[in-house]
N, C-alpha and C positions, 0 to 999 in steps of 0.2 A: 214875923206875924205872915201867913202867904195870903199875896191876894189873889184871886180868883180872876180869869179871864175870861172874856165873855167870847163866845164863839161867834164865825160869822155866818151870814150865810147859806154857807155848804156843808156846814156843820165840821167845818175841822179849826181848829183852838191858832191863832196865829200871834204870835210876839213883834213888837215895834222892835228894831235892832238897835242900838244907839251909834252904827259908823253913818259916816256921812255915808251921799250915794259918789260913785266915779267920777271924775271928770271926763268926759270924753271928745271932747273938741279938738285940742292936739292932734290926738292919733286921725282925727277924719283929716284933719289942716293938714300932715304930712304925709296922711295917705295920693290926696289930690294934688299933691305937688310932686310925689313919684310919679304920680299915669300921664300929668302935665308934660313931664321931662321923657316919659317914653315915648309921649305921641309926637313929640317935638321932633325926635331921633329919627323916629321912623317917615317923618314929614320929607325932612332935609334928602336922609336916602332916596326916598321915590326919585326928588326932583334930579339928584345929580346922577339917577339912573336913566331918566326919562330926556327924550329930549324935548327940545323948546317949543315952544306951540304955536304957530303959524300967526300972522297977523290978527286972523279973526277970530284969535281961539279955539283951532283944531287942530287937534296934533298930528304931526305930519308921519305919514305912512314911514313905515323904516324897511330899509331894504338891505339886503346881501351885498357888501362893499364887494367885487372883486377884482385881484389889478386888472390895469390896463395896457392889454398885451400888442395897442399900436402906441402907446405911450414908446417914446425913445427913452431904453436903457441907457444909462450911463457906461461909457464905455472908459477902462484904463488904459491910459497914454503910456502903454511898455514903451515905444521909443519912440525919442522924437523926430523926427523927420520936416525935412524944411524945403523937401519939393514942393510945389504946387501943384494943385489937385488937376491944371489942365495939362501940367507937364509928366504924370502918374500913368505906366505903359498900361493899357486895357488889357485886368487877367484875363480876359477868355481867350487870349492872343498866349500862344508859342511861344518862348524865348525864341524861334530865329525869325517869328513873323515880327517881335517887337525892334523886330534891327533889319538894316541895310542889307539886301541881298546882294553876297559878293562874287563876281564869275570863280567858279571855279578853275584854278590853273591843270591844266592838261598834267600826269604826269609824264616829265621826263623818259623813253623806252629807252636801254641801253640794247646797244649791238650786241649779237651773240658774239662777232669777231672786232679784230680792229678794222677799222675805215679802211685803214691803208693796203689793209691782207682782204680788201672783197673784189669780188669784179662784178661792178657798175658802171654805169653810162658817167662820164666827164669830161670836160672839156682842161684838154692840157696847157701847161703852156708854152709847149710849142707846136701847138697844129700843125697838118701838114700844109706847105706853102704852096705858091701858085708860082710854078715857074713853065717857060716857056709856050705862054700862052694855055697851060694847062688847067683846066676848068675843074674846081672841087664840089661835087653834087653833095649828093642824103650820104651824109657818114657818120658813123658812130661810134667814138671815143669811148672804148672799155678801160677802164684804170687793173692796172697790173698788181700781181699778185704778189705778196713778197712774205709768205708765212713760209719758214724753213720745211722743206722735203726731203727726208734722209735719205727716198729713192731715188728723185733724182739727181740730186746730191751724185750718188755713186755713179750714176748714171752717167753723169757730167766728167767727175774725174776718170772716169774710163776711157772718154773721149779725149781726153789732156795730157799726155804722155809729156812728163820733165814737169809738170807742177806737184812740187814735192815741198817736203818742209825747209830743203836748201833756198829755196826764196826769201828775198826780203818781206817783210812785212807789207811796202808798198808797193809790191806785185801780186799781194793779193787780191783776188777777184769776188765780187760783188754782183751776186745775182736777181733777178726779177724772172716772172712766166706769167703766161697768161693757157689755160684749154681751151682748144678749139676742136672738132670737130672737123677736118680738111677733108679726107675720102666718103663722107657720107654713111660710116658702117655703125654710127651709134656710139663708138667710142670717141673722145675726145682725145687730140693728138696733144703734145705740149711743145708749146715755143719759147725756150727759153734765152732770156737775153744777158749776155757776157759782158760785165764792166770792170775794167781794168788795163792797169800797162800789160798785162801778162798776155790779154785777148782784144787788146785795143791798138788803134793806129790813126794817122792824121784822117784818112777815108773811112771811119766808122768803127763799131765791133762786130765780136763776133755771135751769131745764133745761132743756138742747135735746136732741132725737129727733131723731135723723138714720138713713136707712136707704144700705147701700151701692148706690153708684151709680160700674159700671164700675172705673176707679183712683181717686175721688173719693168725698165722701159728700152725701147732698142731701137739705135741712133737711124734714122731717117735722112737728116742732110746736117752738114754745119757750114754755112754759109758765113763770110767774112765780108768786109768793109758794110756793114749795116749801120744804117742811120735808123733812130727811132723816130716819131710811131711804125708801124709795118700794117698796110692795110688789105686786108684780106677781101677779095674781090668776089663776084656773086657770078660770074663764069667761073668754070673748072676746062681743067687739059689731064685727060688719060683717069680722071675720078677723083683727080686731087685740085683744089680751090686752087685759084693762079694767086699771088703774091706780088703786092703794089710795093718797091722801096723804092725811096729817096737815096740819089747816089750824088753826092759831093764831097769836097774837100780833097784832098792828096793831088790836087791840081785839075780836078777831071769839073768840068763845065756841072753846072744842075740838073739834072732831068730824073725823070721817072723811068725806070726799069720794072718791065713785065717777066714773073719769073714763074714758067711753066714745069710743073712735074710731067717724067716721063713714063710716069705708071708707079714709079719707087722711090725716086729722090726731085733734088731740086738741084738747080744749076749752083756751086758753089760763088762763082763772086756777081754779082748783079754788074758791075759793071760792061762786063762782056755779055747780059743778058740781049733782049730785045728792048727796044726803048718806047717807050707810051709816044703815039703820033702827038702833034702839036695839036692844041683846039680840042682833044680828048675830054669827056668830062668823067672824071673817079668817082666812085660809090661804093658801100662796101662798109665793112669796120674795122676798125684800127685798133691794134693792140699792142702791148707794149708802151702805154704812151707816157708811162712817168719818165720825167728828165730824172738821168742817174747821177748823182752826186757820191762825195765821198764815203758819205754814211746812209747813202740810199741802199736799198733791196737788202739781200741774203748774206753774210760774211761767208764764203765757201773755201773750209777747213781744206787744205791738202792733204794728200794720205800720209797716214803717219807711217 
């Protein structure tokens, strides 16, 4: 049997459903729980990113934090130094400033020639003595030269006949010399002192005086019985300087003799020359001052 359903006021017919209405309460509850959890998570994140509030409840002002340049940065201790700070040298000083200045030693200057061969003022071991009231005034002593001079040696050998290889070694001559301008011509003469048994006796040794002659020497005088030193006086005779020699030994009473040139030569023996008067004062330049010993001077080899 068909039942007719009355329509509602809208003219549409409805049918009552036999299904029971869905219970929506559990769904709403779950939705609220999820929303609450999401809000709680957002709140915690905001609290972590936000600075803590001041005591008055206001939020502090956020400022950019920069490294403090004035703050001392930690230094690495590379090498431990036990030196106290007060003992450290000032870095502003140079290495020379941090040390005490030491006086510099002057470097020693080497002579171009051996000292024994240079003509220089000296005080000889045996200066001229005062005898018979003779006074010694202003006298300059000049050392002898001991450099070998082959040209001078040839001139000496020419003036020494008999000095050859047949002589025993103990008779060989040793010589020293000085160069002095005796005649004022600007060319120095040579005074050579010959020591040894061949040229010496109890009264002294032989002295030879040479003058330059081109590339050679020419004999002016050969004076025997000479005791060194020989004094060259400031006085001159016939254009040549006067020579003063001490005469002693061989039985002669010690005295000074004056050798005067005749313009070409000097006397060969001072023992027969003019004596210096007592009370006189001697002055001038003393040469051949070195005391000759067995190993002194230059060995003169005989003629081959």
